C-alpha positions in Angstrom: 4.7 28.3 9.9 2.3 25.5 8.9 3.4 22.3 7.3 3.0 21.9 3.6 -0.2 20.1 2.7 0.2 16.4 2.0 0.0 15.1 -1.5 -1.9 11.9 -2.4 -0.2 8.9 -3.8 -1.6 5.7 -5.3 0.1 2.6 -3.9 -0.3 -0.6 -5.9 0.8 -3.8 -4.1 1.8 -6.3 -6.8 1.7 -9.9 -5.8 4.2 -12.5 -7.0 1.6 -14.5 -9.0 -2.0 -14.0 -10.3 -3.5 -16.6 -7.9 -1.6 -15.4 -4.9 -4.7 -14.6 -2.9 -5.8 -18.3 -3.2 -2.4 -20.0 -3.0 -0.5 -18.2 -0.2 2.0 -20.3 1.7 2.1 -20.1 5.5 5.1 -17.7 5.3 3.2 -15.5 2.8 0.1 -15.6 5.0 2.2 -14.4 8.0 3.7 -11.6 5.9 0.3 -10.5 4.7 -1.1 -10.5 8.3 1.8 -8.1 9.1 1.0 -6.1 6.0 -2.6 -5.7 7.2 -1.5 -4.5 10.6 0.9 -2.0 9.0 -1.9 -0.5 6.8 -4.4 -0.5 9.7 -1.8 1.5 11.7 -1.3 4.0 8.8 -5.1 4.4 8.5 -5.4 5.1 12.2 -2.7 7.7 11.9 -4.4 9.5 9.1 -1.7 8.6 6.5 -4.1 6.5 4.4 -7.3 7.5 2.8 -8.4 4.1 1.7 -6.8 0.7 1.2 -7.8 -2.9 0.3 -7.6 -5.7 -2.2 -8.9 -5.1 -5.7 -10.9 -7.8 -7.4 -9.1 -7.6 -10.8 -10.1 -10.5 -13.1 -6.4 -10.9 -14.0 -5.5 -11.4 -10.3 -6.1 -9.7 -7.0 -3.8 -6.8 -6.1 -3.6 -4.3 -3.3 -4.6 -0.6 -3.5 -3.8 2.2 -1.1 -4.1 5.9 -1.3 -1.5 7.5 0.9 -1.1 11.0 2.2 2.6 12.0 2.1 4.6 15.2 1.9 6.4 14.1 -1.2 7.2 11.0 -3.4 10.3 10.1 -1.3 8.1 9.9 1.8 5.5 7.8 0.0 8.2 5.5 -1.2 9.6 5.1 2.3 6.1 4.1 3.5 5.9 1.6 0.7 9.4 0.2 1.3 8.5 -0.4 4.9 5.5 -2.6 4.1 6.2 -5.9 5.7 5.2 -7.9 2.6 7.7 -5.9 0.6 10.4 -6.2 3.3 9.8 -10.0 3.2 10.5 -10.0 -0.5 7.0 -11.3 -1.3 5.4 -8.4 -3.0 6.6 -5.5 -5.1 4.8 -2.2 -5.6 4.2 0.9 -7.7 3.7 4.4 -6.3 2.2 7.1 -8.4 1.3 10.7 -7.4 -2.4 11.6 -7.8 -2.2 15.0 -9.4 -4.5 17.7 -7.8 -6.1 14.9 -5.7 -8.9 15.8 -3.5 -10.7 13.9 -0.8 -14.2 14.3 0.6 
């Protein structure tokens, strides 16, 4: 029996302040370096379609598109993000309905 196809989920990393990208403390920079390593690992494992910072005029935030079996799995991936674990960033996870990739 084959595994159920993965659904796609939008991950939005929400920084603690609009100018976060410009004003990170040393502790925040360290957490964000761990965040990048985490997402690079997910990408290499095929769990991520795309990720990166979004140049929103209201303040930079992070975007990721995750492959996961269900919402609980996507939330577990988000909960394990080092910047979330460190209490620096929060997030939203939303399912992409009938999502397709190229």
